[in-house]
N, CA, C and O atoms as a GROMACS GRO file, in nm:
protein
  456
    1MET      N    1 -15.709   5.346 -12.639
    1MET     CA    2 -15.631   5.338 -12.585
    1MET      C    3 -15.541   5.382 -12.484
    1MET      O    4 -15.450   5.455 -12.524
    2GLN      N    5 -15.545   5.354 -12.354
    2GLN     CA    6 -15.411   5.483 -12.262
    2GLN      C    7 -15.218   5.456 -12.255
    2GLN      O    8 -15.120   5.396 -12.213
    3LYS      N    9 -15.257   5.522 -12.307
    3LYS     CA   10 -15.057   5.580 -12.292
    3LYS      C   11 -14.993   5.645 -12.216
    3LYS      O   12 -14.874   5.675 -12.223
    4ASN      N   13 -15.085   5.675 -12.120
    4ASN     CA   14 -14.996   5.774 -12.026
    4ASN      C   15 -14.916   5.642 -11.900
    4ASN      O   16 -14.966   5.568 -11.815
    5TRP      N   17 -14.815   5.657 -11.933
    5TRP     CA   18 -14.747   5.616 -11.788
    5TRP      C   19 -14.731   5.678 -11.669
    5TRP      O   20 -14.675   5.786 -11.688
    6TYR      N   21 -14.756   5.656 -11.546
    6TYR     CA   22 -14.675   5.682 -11.437
    6TYR      C   23 -14.526   5.703 -11.345
    6TYR      O   24 -14.476   5.610 -11.283
    7ILE      N   25 -14.484   5.804 -11.348
    7ILE     CA   26 -14.338   5.770 -11.270
    7ILE      C   27 -14.424   5.877 -11.133
    7ILE      O   28 -14.496   5.976 -11.131
    8GLU      N   29 -14.360   5.778 -11.032
    8GLU     CA   30 -14.378   5.872 -10.870
    8GLU      C   31 -14.256   5.816 -10.836
    8GLU      O   32 -14.186   5.721 -10.872
    9ARG      N   33 -14.254   5.894 -10.766
    9ARG     CA   34 -14.089   5.949 -10.647
    9ARG      C   35 -14.144   5.937 -10.530
    9ARG      O   36 -14.250   5.981 -10.485
   10ASP      N   37 -14.071   5.881 -10.490
   10ASP     CA   38 -14.095   5.880 -10.295
   10ASP      C   39 -14.008   5.871 -10.234
   10ASP      O   40 -13.995   5.756 -10.191
   11GLY      N   41 -13.887   5.981 -10.186
   11GLY     CA   42 -13.748   5.984 -10.140
   11GLY      C   43 -13.624   5.911 -10.164
   11GLY      O   44 -13.524   5.982 -10.168
   12ALA      N   45 -13.604   5.764 -10.186
   12ALA     CA   46 -13.506   5.700 -10.245
   12ALA      C   47 -13.583   5.602 -10.342
   12ALA      O   48 -13.522   5.503 -10.381
   13GLN      N   49 -13.672   5.617 -10.369
   13GLN     CA   50 -13.776   5.498 -10.462
   13GLN      C   51 -13.778   5.591 -10.590
   13GLN      O   52 -13.748   5.709 -10.574
   14THR      N   53 -13.803   5.559 -10.683
   14THR     CA   54 -13.882   5.599 -10.769
   14THR      C   55 -13.979   5.466 -10.849
   14THR      O   56 -13.935   5.353 -10.870
   15THR      N   57 -14.104   5.510 -10.882
   15THR     CA   58 -14.179   5.356 -10.948
   15THR      C   59 -14.231   5.398 -11.093
   15THR      O   60 -14.278   5.511 -11.105
   16VAL      N   61 -14.225   5.296 -11.225
   16VAL     CA   62 -14.279   5.372 -11.324
   16VAL      C   63 -14.347   5.230 -11.335
   16VAL      O   64 -14.295   5.118 -11.329
   17SER      N   65 -14.533   5.282 -11.360
   17SER     CA   66 -14.604   5.216 -11.421
   17SER      C   67 -14.700   5.214 -11.482
   17SER      O   68 -14.669   5.289 -11.575
   18ARG      N   69 -14.856   5.165 -11.512
   18ARG     CA   70 -14.955   5.189 -11.590
   18ARG      C   71 -15.049   5.260 -11.472
   18ARG      O   72 -15.095   5.375 -11.468
   19ARG      N   73 -15.057   5.171 -11.398
   19ARG     CA   74 -15.187   5.222 -11.326
   19ARG      C   75 -15.119   5.262 -11.201
   19ARG      O   76 -15.006   5.241 -11.156
   20VAL      N   77 -15.256   5.346 -11.146
   20VAL     CA   78 -15.167   5.352 -10.997
   20VAL      C   79 -15.315   5.359 -10.922
   20VAL      O   80 -15.423   5.408 -10.953
   21PRO      N   81 -15.252   5.264 -10.779
   21PRO     CA   82 -15.215   5.221 -10.699
   21PRO      C   83 -15.076   5.106 -10.843
   21PRO      O   84 -15.117   5.028 -10.929
   22ALA      N   85 -14.952   5.136 -10.820
   22ALA     CA   86 -14.872   4.992 -10.872
   22ALA      C   87 -14.881   4.894 -10.767
   22ALA      O   88 -14.863   4.915 -10.647
   23ARG      N   89 -14.929   4.706 -10.863
   23ARG     CA   90 -14.899   4.674 -10.789
   23ARG      C   91 -14.819   4.582 -10.801
   23ARG      O   92 -14.904   4.532 -10.874
   24PHE      N   93 -14.721   4.494 -10.802
   24PHE     CA   94 -14.685   4.344 -10.748
   24PHE      C   95 -14.734   4.260 -10.798
   24PHE      O   96 -14.699   4.159 -10.737
   25ASP      N   97 -14.812   4.231 -10.892
   25ASP     CA   98 -14.830   4.014 -10.868
   25ASP      C   99 -14.757   3.920 -10.889
   25ASP      O  100 -14.774   3.802 -10.859
   26VAL      N  101 -14.614   4.005 -10.981
   26VAL     CA  102 -14.491   3.924 -11.018
   26VAL      C  103 -14.395   3.993 -11.033
   26VAL      O  104 -14.403   4.112 -11.065
   27SER      N  105 -14.276   3.923 -11.010
   27SER     CA  106 -14.186   3.976 -10.994
   27SER      C  107 -14.090   3.960 -11.011
   27SER      O  108 -14.084   3.837 -11.001
   28ALA      N  109 -13.951   4.009 -11.042
   28ALA     CA  110 -13.791   3.979 -11.035
   28ALA      C  111 -13.688   4.029 -10.963
   28ALA      O  112 -13.604   3.964 -11.026
   29GLN      N  113 -13.644   4.069 -10.910
   29GLN     CA  114 -13.458   4.221 -10.871
   29GLN      C  115 -13.331   4.182 -10.920
   29GLN      O  116 -13.269   4.079 -10.947
   30ALA      N  117 -13.314   4.327 -10.920
   30ALA     CA  118 -13.125   4.277 -10.898
   30ALA      C  119 -13.110   4.390 -10.912
   30ALA      O  120 -13.199   4.474 -10.927
   31GLU      N  121 -12.975   4.409 -10.908
   31GLU     CA  122 -12.905   4.472 -10.826
   31GLU      C  123 -12.809   4.530 -10.964
   31GLU      O  124 -12.748   4.463 -11.048
   32PHE      N  125 -12.828   4.751 -10.947
   32PHE     CA  126 -12.721   4.786 -11.015
   32PHE      C  127 -12.594   4.893 -10.986
   32PHE      O  128 -12.613   4.942 -10.875
   33PRO      N  129 -12.503   4.932 -11.032
   33PRO     CA  130 -12.432   5.059 -10.965
   33PRO      C  131 -12.569   5.211 -11.030
   33PRO      O  132 -12.643   5.231 -11.126
   34LEU      N  133 -12.538   5.264 -10.930
   34LEU     CA  134 -12.596   5.414 -10.914
   34LEU      C  135 -12.629   5.493 -11.100
   34LEU      O  136 -12.553   5.495 -11.196
   35ALA      N  137 -12.708   5.524 -11.092
   35ALA     CA  138 -12.753   5.549 -11.258
   35ALA      C  139 -12.901   5.644 -11.181
   35ALA      O  140 -12.952   5.649 -11.069
   36SER      N  141 -12.931   5.716 -11.337
   36SER     CA  142 -13.055   5.784 -11.317
   36SER      C  143 -13.158   5.648 -11.323
   36SER      O  144 -13.169   5.554 -11.401
   37PRO      N  145 -13.239   5.700 -11.176
   37PRO     CA  146 -13.373   5.546 -11.112
   37PRO      C  147 -13.420   5.583 -11.283
   37PRO      O  148 -13.392   5.525 -11.388
   38THR      N  149 -13.497   5.695 -11.256
   38THR     CA  150 -13.637   5.734 -11.363
   38THR      C  151 -13.554   5.700 -11.501
   38THR      O  152 -13.587   5.585 -11.529
   39ARG      N  153 -13.505   5.724 -11.552
   39ARG     CA  154 -13.433   5.697 -11.669
   39ARG      C  155 -13.392   5.572 -11.697
   39ARG      O  156 -13.387   5.543 -11.817
   40LEU      N  157 -13.356   5.476 -11.606
   40LEU     CA  158 -13.302   5.309 -11.576
   40LEU      C  159 -13.479   5.269 -11.599
   40LEU      O  160 -13.536   5.210 -11.692
   41ALA      N  161 -13.524   5.321 -11.491
   41ALA     CA  162 -13.658   5.243 -11.452
   41ALA      C  163 -13.786   5.222 -11.650
   41ALA      O  164 -13.832   5.123 -11.708
   42GLN      N  165 -13.794   5.412 -11.687
   42GLN     CA  166 -13.842   5.368 -11.824
   42GLN      C  167 -13.773   5.276 -11.890
   42GLN      O  168 -13.853   5.217 -11.962
   43GLN      N  169 -13.640   5.223 -11.907
   43GLN     CA  170 -13.545   5.170 -12.043
   43GLN      C  171 -13.602   5.037 -12.010
   43GLN      O  172 -13.626   4.964 -12.106
   44ILE      N  173 -13.628   4.994 -11.895
   44ILE     CA  174 -13.686   4.801 -11.831
   44ILE      C  175 -13.755   4.829 -11.835
   44ILE      O  176 -13.818   4.734 -11.880
   45ARG      N  177 -13.854   4.945 -11.818
   45ARG     CA  178 -13.986   4.898 -11.812
   45ARG      C  179 -14.037   4.872 -12.014
   45ARG      O  180 -14.137   4.817 -12.061
   46GLN      N  181 -13.905   4.948 -12.094
   46GLN     CA  182 -13.996   4.932 -12.239
   46GLN      C  183 -13.933   4.838 -12.354
   46GLN      O  184 -13.954   4.830 -12.475
   47ASP      N  185 -13.800   4.735 -12.217
   47ASP     CA  186 -13.805   4.609 -12.287
   47ASP      C  187 -13.888   4.514 -12.244
   47ASP      O  188 -13.910   4.415 -12.313
   48MET      N  189 -13.963   4.538 -12.082
   48MET     CA  190 -14.047   4.411 -12.022
   48MET      C  191 -14.156   4.421 -12.169
   48MET      O  192 -14.201   4.348 -12.258
   49TRP      N  193 -14.159   4.531 -12.133
   49TRP     CA  194 -14.291   4.562 -12.220
   49TRP      C  195 -14.350   4.440 -12.377
   49TRP      O  196 -14.441   4.363 -12.408
   50ARG      N  197 -14.175   4.517 -12.445
   50ARG     CA  198 -14.130   4.434 -12.539
   50ARG      C  199 -14.204   4.328 -12.585
   50ARG      O  200 -14.293   4.315 -12.669
   51VAL      N  201 -14.091   4.187 -12.435
   51VAL     CA  202 -14.149   4.066 -12.459
   51VAL      C  203 -14.236   3.986 -12.381
   51VAL      O  204 -14.253   3.865 -12.376
   52LEU      N  205 -14.302   4.114 -12.300
   52LEU     CA  206 -14.453   4.024 -12.240
   52LEU      C  207 -14.522   4.114 -12.312
   52LEU      O  208 -14.613   4.146 -12.236
   53GLN      N  209 -14.536   4.177 -12.418
   53GLN     CA  210 -14.662   4.272 -12.497
   53GLN      C  211 -14.789   4.126 -12.530
   53GLN      O  212 -14.911   4.114 -12.536
   54ASN      N  213 -14.722   4.080 -12.538
   54ASN     CA  214 -14.870   3.981 -12.535
   54ASN      C  215 -14.877   3.849 -12.392
   54ASN      O  216 -14.837   3.733 -12.389
   55VAL      N  217 -14.929   3.912 -12.314
   55VAL     CA  218 -14.985   3.870 -12.187
   55VAL      C  219 -15.050   3.905 -12.149
   55VAL      O  220 -15.024   4.019 -12.109
   56ARG      N  221 -15.148   3.871 -12.128
   56ARG     CA  222 -15.306   3.931 -12.194
   56ARG      C  223 -15.304   3.954 -11.988
   56ARG      O  224 -15.243   3.886 -11.905
   57GLY      N  225 -15.376   4.046 -11.973
   57GLY     CA  226 -15.424   4.096 -11.840
   57GLY      C  227 -15.247   4.181 -11.802
   57GLY      O  228 -15.251   4.234 -11.692
   58PHE      N  229 -15.147   4.192 -11.854
   58PHE     CA  230 -15.016   4.229 -11.756
   58PHE      C  231 -14.988   4.383 -11.795
   58PHE      O  232 -14.953   4.412 -11.909
   59SER      N  233 -15.005   4.470 -11.704
   59SER     CA  234 -14.960   4.601 -11.679
   59SER      C  235 -14.802   4.600 -11.602
   59SER      O  236 -14.781   4.595 -11.481
   60PRO      N  237 -14.729   4.603 -11.681
   60PRO     CA  238 -14.532   4.634 -11.664
   60PRO      C  239 -14.578   4.742 -11.476
   60PRO      O  240 -14.681   4.803 -11.448
   61VAL      N  241 -14.477   4.724 -11.410
   61VAL     CA  242 -14.404   4.838 -11.282
   61VAL      C  243 -14.288   4.769 -11.270
   61VAL      O  244 -14.273   4.649 -11.246
   62VAL      N  245 -14.158   4.904 -11.302
   62VAL     CA  246 -14.060   4.933 -11.228
   62VAL      C  247 -14.068   4.957 -11.100
   62VAL      O  248 -14.184   4.998 -11.102
   63ARG      N  249 -14.039   4.965 -10.997
   63ARG     CA  250 -13.952   4.998 -10.928
   63ARG      C  251 -13.814   5.024 -10.866
   63ARG      O  252 -13.756   4.938 -10.801
   64VAL      N  253 -13.757   5.160 -10.892
   64VAL     CA  254 -13.575   5.120 -10.836
   64VAL      C  255 -13.546   5.228 -10.712
   64VAL      O  256 -13.604   5.335 -10.689
   65GLU      N  257 -13.414   5.150 -10.625
   65GLU     CA  258 -13.423   5.162 -10.498
   65GLU      C  259 -13.322   5.189 -10.531
   65GLU      O  260 -13.272   5.109 -10.610
   66GLN      N  261 -13.216   5.340 -10.481
   66GLN     CA  262 -13.142   5.349 -10.425
   66GLN      C  263 -13.119   5.241 -10.305
   66GLN      O  264 -13.216   5.180 -10.261
   67GLN      N  265 -13.000   5.222 -10.258
   67GLN     CA  266 -12.920   5.166 -10.146
   67GLN      C  267 -12.818   5.158 -10.107
   67GLN      O  268 -12.737   5.065 -10.112
   68GLY      N  269 -12.811   5.266 -10.060
   68GLY     CA  270 -12.595   5.264 -10.077
   68GLY      C  271 -12.533   5.321 -10.157
   68GLY      O  272 -12.546   5.443 -10.171
   69ASP      N  273 -12.440   5.240 -10.240
   69ASP     CA  274 -12.350   5.306 -10.327
   69ASP      C  275 -12.404   5.254 -10.428
   69ASP      O  276 -12.344   5.276 -10.533
   70GLY      N  277 -12.547   5.160 -10.439
   70GLY     CA  278 -12.624   5.154 -10.604
   70GLY      C  279 -12.752   5.131 -10.583
   70GLY      O  280 -12.792   5.163 -10.472
   71LEU      N  281 -12.861   5.066 -10.687
   71LEU     CA  282 -12.971   5.067 -10.721
   71LEU      C  283 -13.032   4.901 -10.759
   71LEU      O  284 -13.011   4.824 -10.853
   72LEU      N  285 -13.106   4.897 -10.650
   72LEU     CA  286 -13.183   4.767 -10.644
   72LEU      C  287 -13.357   4.724 -10.743
   72LEU      O  288 -13.473   4.704 -10.706
   73VAL      N  289 -13.320   4.726 -10.813
   73VAL     CA  290 -13.468   4.744 -10.938
   73VAL      C  291 -13.586   4.632 -10.928
   73VAL      O  292 -13.561   4.512 -10.923
   74THR      N  293 -13.658   4.662 -10.928
   74THR     CA  294 -13.785   4.537 -10.907
   74THR      C  295 -13.829   4.594 -11.018
   74THR      O  296 -13.856   4.709 -11.052
   75ALA      N  297 -13.833   4.448 -11.089
   75ALA     CA  298 -13.979   4.499 -11.201
   75ALA      C  299 -14.047   4.374 -11.211
   75ALA      O  300 -14.000   4.261 -11.199
   76GLY      N  301 -14.206   4.422 -11.244
   76GLY     CA  302 -14.263   4.285 -11.318
   76GLY      C  303 -14.383   4.350 -11.332
   76GLY      O  304 -14.399   4.440 -11.415
   77GLY      N  305 -14.500   4.298 -11.232
   77GLY     CA  306 -14.585   4.406 -11.298
   77GLY      C  307 -14.796   4.365 -11.217
   77GLY      O  308 -14.809   4.278 -11.131
   78GLN      N  309 -14.861   4.407 -11.244
   78GLN     CA  310 -14.999   4.354 -11.182
   78GLN      C  311 -15.085   4.264 -11.315
   78GLN      O  312 -15.104   4.324 -11.420
   79ALA      N  313 -15.118   4.162 -11.303
   79ALA     CA  314 -15.191   4.083 -11.394
   79ALA      C  315 -15.382   4.108 -11.354
   79ALA      O  316 -15.439   4.115 -11.245
   80SER      N  317 -15.411   4.112 -11.427
   80SER     CA  318 -15.570   4.130 -11.414
   80SER      C  319 -15.684   3.965 -11.515
   80SER      O  320 -15.798   3.930 -11.545
   81ALA      N  321 -15.524   3.918 -11.524
   81ALA     CA  322 -15.588   3.803 -11.574
   81ALA      C  323 -15.464   3.657 -11.506
   81ALA      O  324 -15.344   3.668 -11.481
   82PRO      N  325 -15.545   3.547 -11.494
   82PRO     CA  326 -15.437   3.482 -11.496
   82PRO      C  327 -15.299   3.470 -11.539
   82PRO      O  328 -15.305   3.534 -11.644
   83ILE      N  329 -15.136   3.419 -11.526
   83ILE     CA  330 -15.086   3.448 -11.629
   83ILE      C  331 -14.922   3.350 -11.546
   83ILE      O  332 -14.868   3.341 -11.436
   84SER      N  333 -14.904   3.299 -11.684
   84SER     CA  334 -14.787   3.169 -11.618
   84SER      C  335 -14.720   3.219 -11.498
   84SER      O  336 -14.691   3.325 -11.443
   85GLY      N  337 -14.708   3.068 -11.482
   85GLY     CA  338 -14.545   3.114 -11.355
   85GLY      C  339 -14.417   3.122 -11.467
   85GLY      O  340 -14.323   3.167 -11.401
   86SER      N  341 -14.385   3.107 -11.563
   86SER     CA  342 -14.298   3.156 -11.630
   86SER      C  343 -14.259   3.308 -11.603
   86SER      O  344 -14.156   3.346 -11.548
   87ILE      N  345 -14.336   3.366 -11.640
   87ILE     CA  346 -14.317   3.495 -11.686
   87ILE      C  347 -14.251   3.528 -11.541
   87ILE      O  348 -14.355   3.578 -11.498
   88GLU      N  349 -14.177   3.538 -11.450
   88GLU     CA  350 -14.076   3.552 -11.315
   88GLU      C  351 -13.928   3.495 -11.418
   88GLU      O  352 -13.825   3.555 -11.452
   89TYR      N  353 -13.964   3.393 -11.439
   89TYR     CA  354 -13.844   3.392 -11.504
   89TYR      C  355 -13.857   3.458 -11.653
   89TYR      O  356 -13.736   3.440 -11.664
   90GLN      N  357 -13.880   3.497 -11.733
   90GLN     CA  358 -13.810   3.575 -11.780
   90GLN      C  359 -13.794   3.694 -11.767
   90GLN      O  360 -13.694   3.748 -11.814
   91ILE      N  361 -13.904   3.776 -11.691
   91ILE     CA  362 -13.844   3.923 -11.642
   91ILE      C  363 -13.731   3.902 -11.561
   91ILE      O  364 -13.667   4.007 -11.555
   92SER      N  365 -13.656   3.772 -11.469
   92SER     CA  366 -13.541   3.766 -11.424
   92SER      C  367 -13.413   3.726 -11.528
   92SER      O  368 -13.296   3.723 -11.491
   93GLU      N  369 -13.446   3.706 -11.624
   93GLU     CA  370 -13.362   3.673 -11.790
   93GLU      C  371 -13.330   3.763 -11.826
   93GLU      O  372 -13.216   3.779 -11.868
   94LEU      N  373 -13.450   3.886 -11.820
   94LEU     CA  374 -13.448   4.014 -11.903
   94LEU      C  375 -13.327   4.122 -11.797
   94LEU      O  376 -13.252   4.195 -11.861
   95LEU      N  377 -13.318   4.123 -11.656
   95LEU     CA  378 -13.298   4.180 -11.608
   95LEU      C  379 -13.141   4.164 -11.583
   95LEU      O  380 -13.086   4.264 -11.535
   96ASN      N  381 -13.083   4.084 -11.601
   96ASN     CA  382 -13.008   3.998 -11.603
   96ASN      C  383 -12.932   3.954 -11.763
   96ASN      O  384 -12.829   3.889 -11.777
   97ASP      N  385 -12.991   3.994 -11.836
   97ASP     CA  386 -12.925   4.021 -11.977
   97ASP      C  387 -12.806   4.105 -12.011
   97ASP      O  388 -12.830   4.200 -12.085
   98ALA      N  389 -12.666   4.087 -11.967
   98ALA     CA  390 -12.556   4.171 -12.036
   98ALA      C  391 -12.579   4.340 -12.125
   98ALA      O  392 -12.571   4.462 -12.112
   99THR      N  393 -12.625   4.193 -12.248
   99THR     CA  394 -12.622   4.369 -12.330
   99THR      C  395 -12.745   4.413 -12.310
   99THR      O  396 -12.768   4.451 -12.425
  100ARG      N  397 -12.859   4.442 -12.240
  100ARG     CA  398 -12.909   4.488 -12.244
  100ARG      C  399 -12.935   4.604 -12.143
  100ARG      O  400 -13.004   4.706 -12.142
  101ARG      N  401 -12.782   4.498 -11.996
  101ARG     CA  402 -12.812   4.583 -11.848
  101ARG      C  403 -12.722   4.729 -11.912
  101ARG      O  404 -12.708   4.837 -11.854
  102LYS      N  405 -12.665   4.687 -12.058
  102LYS     CA  406 -12.511   4.736 -12.042
  102LYS      C  407 -12.554   4.915 -12.116
  102LYS      O  408 -12.494   5.021 -12.096
  103ARG      N  409 -12.691   4.885 -12.213
  103ARG     CA  410 -12.766   4.966 -12.333
  103ARG      C  411 -12.840   5.026 -12.233
  103ARG      O  412 -12.886   5.129 -12.282
  104TRP      N  413 -12.884   5.014 -12.092
  104TRP     CA  414 -12.975   5.073 -11.978
  104TRP      C  415 -12.862   5.212 -11.916
  104TRP      O  416 -12.880   5.333 -11.898
  105LEU      N  417 -12.733   5.108 -11.895
  105LEU     CA  418 -12.724   5.183 -11.789
  105LEU      C  419 -12.604   5.299 -11.879
  105LEU      O  420 -12.540   5.370 -11.802
  106ASN      N  421 -12.581   5.314 -11.997
  106ASN     CA  422 -12.534   5.387 -12.085
  106ASN      C  423 -12.663   5.497 -12.120
  106ASN      O  424 -12.625   5.602 -12.171
  107TRP      N  425 -12.808   5.483 -12.098
  107TRP     CA  426 -12.823   5.565 -12.177
  107TRP      C  427 -12.904   5.608 -12.027
  107TRP      O  428 -13.010   5.672 -12.035
  108ALA      N  429 -12.845   5.567 -11.879
  108ALA     CA  430 -12.908   5.608 -11.801
  108ALA      C  431 -12.856   5.705 -11.671
  108ALA      O  432 -12.885   5.754 -11.562
  109LYS      N  433 -12.720   5.682 -11.814
  109LYS     CA  434 -12.611   5.791 -11.729
  109LYS      C  435 -12.566   5.922 -11.615
  109LYS      O  436 -12.527   6.035 -11.643
  110ILE      N  437 -12.580   5.880 -11.523
  110ILE     CA  438 -12.634   5.982 -11.409
  110ILE      C  439 -12.566   6.148 -11.489
  110ILE      O  440 -12.502   6.124 -11.591
  111GLY      N  441 -12.573   6.297 -11.454
  111GLY     CA  442 -12.560   6.358 -11.541
  111GLY      C  443 -12.659   6.407 -11.717
  111GLY      O  444 -12.690   6.498 -11.793
  112GLU      N  445 -12.667   6.277 -11.694
  112GLU     CA  446 -12.723   6.310 -11.794
  112GLU      C  447 -12.908   6.267 -11.873
  112GLU      O  448 -12.948   6.213 -11.976
  113GLY      N  449 -12.969   6.328 -11.754
  113GLY     CA  450 -13.125   6.329 -11.773
  113GLY      C  451 -13.207   6.235 -11.617
  113GLY      O  452 -13.199   6.112 -11.608
  114THR      N  453 -13.258   6.296 -11.543
  114THR     CA  454 -13.316   6.283 -11.440
  114THR      C  455 -13.418   6.146 -11.369
  114THR      O  456 -13.468   6.158 -11.257
   0.00000   0.00000   0.00000
């Protein structure tokens, strides 16, 4: 089983994905304050995988883009099989969960990693 996660950095954008090129067949977005894009993306990817690991053919992708004094996170992924329409709702709920957001941002504090 493949265990590699790819981290692509392109200017103000960081993408963490299982496959290259990364593709969003489903996605949700949320805004975050400034934090380490790589660490934030990895934490979101881990929690998204935990929630959606039983979705057959789903491969998570998280993209973090710096926009002004904050970050725009696009989380979702690609599907190699048909998936339920409720996946986007689940991803949106994950991104907006106050407890997770606090943990992710604590982990991704600026100056504590790349």
